[in-house]
C-alpha positions, 0 to 999 in steps of 0.5 A: 500500500502506498503512503503517498500524501494526497489532498483529501477528496473535496466533498461538499457534504451535499448528500446527493451520493447518499441520496442516490444509492439505488443508482449503483449496484455497488451501493444498492444494498444500502438503500432504505427503500426510497433510493436513500442510504439507510445511514443518512440523516436527511435533515443534516445530510450527514452520515450517522455512521461516518467513522464506521461507514462501509468501504464503498463509501470511502473514496480514498480507500476505493481509489487506493484499492481499485483505481490507483493503477489506472488513474492519478489521484487528481484525475480520479477526483475530477471524474468523481466530481463530474459524477457528483454534479450529475446526480439528481436531487433526491426525491423529496429533498429541497436544496 
C-alpha cells in the first residue's frame, strides 16, 4: 500500500451520493427503500455512521484499492466530481 500524501477528496457534504444509492449496484444494498442510504440523516445530510461507514463509501480507500493503477489521484477526483454534479436531487429533498 502506498503512503503517498494526497489532498483529501473535496466533498461538499451535499448528500446527493447518499441520496442516490439505488443508482449503483455497488451501493444498492444500502438503500432504505426510497433510493436513500439507510445511514443518512436527511435533515443534516450527514452520515450517522461516518467513522464506521462501509468501504464503498470511502473514496480514498476505493481509489487506493481499485483505481490507483489506472488513474492519478487528481484525475480520479475530477471524474468523481463530474459524477457528483450529475446526480439528481433526491426525491423529496429541497436544496
